[in-house]
DRENLOVO-660273 format. One record per residue (C-alpha): residue in one letter; x, y negated, z negated. Coordinates in steps of 0.1 Angstrom, whole numbers, plus 5000, padded with zeros to 4 digits. Last residue first. Layout:
aXYZ ...
END
This chain:
i269408188888 a269808568898 i270608858882 a270909198895 r269709498900 n268309698928 q269510048930 q268010058897 q264709948907 f262909828883 g258709718891 h257609508921 t253709498933 d252509258907 i255409008916 t254509008949 d251608808947 l253308518933 n254408418969 i257508168951 n257207968988 q253307968982 q253107828952 i256307588963 s254007478990 n250807448972 i252707218948 w253506988973 e250006988995 i248706928961 n250406578960 k253706438941 q253306098936 q255705878957 f258505708937 n260705858972 e262706088941 a259706208940 y256906128907 h255106358885 r251606218866 k251306168829 d250805768829 f247905788853 p246006068835 k245806388854 n242906568872 q245106648901 n249106578891 n250206968888 f253706968878 a252307128849 e249907318871 l253207498886 i255007558852 t252407748839 l251807948874 e254808028869 f254408178830 q251808358845 r253608518869 i256508568848 f255008758816 p253709088834 l257409118851 i258909098813 a258109418796 a258809638831 v261909438832 m263309538795 q261909838794 e264309978823 s267609768812 w269809608834 p268009218825 s269009338789 l267109418757 g268309808757 q265810108743 p265910228775 t269710258783 s271310018807 s272609778781 f274909458794 y273009158777 h271209248744 n272909598736 y276309468743 f275309138715 d273709408689 k276909568696 l279109288689 q276709218660 q276909588642 k281009578645 q280909238629 y278509368600 e280609688593 p284309498595 t282809278568 l282308898576 m284008648555 p287308808561 t289408758529 s293008588537 y291808218524 d290608418490 s293408328471 a293407978482 n296807828495 s295407758532 p292907538519 l289707598533 y287307288529 d290007048534 s292007288558 v289107218581 t290206808582 q287506698598 s287006478563 y283506298560 n282005978575 l281006188603 p277506058599 y274906198623 d273705968645 y269705928651 i268305878681 p264805738683 v263205758719 d261905438731 m259805598762 a259705448801 m257005468821 
END
């Protein structure tokens, strides 16, 4: 069932020239907008979030982060599977395959078996197995 989605354009009837807002002859043109200390802290936070392997790191390389997120993965996957389950859904909320057939319970069950959610409970951080999967 198609839906009408109101899409409004953001008005672009103003100058697109940066120098109209940041003129090169302004007295503070060369003044940094961010302090060097703030820039360094942001870079440090960036590396901590994406690449750190320290216990307080927030990256997928951090043991603490992996231990914190694993318990939620199982429930999150079950929530996604339930969202695609057509059982007990009104007709207009059901999901369809590319062949225009409704996705049935066997389809959901095969995906759930393929994910093998029971193994999530037995896994934990293993430094030698670190990787990023999409």
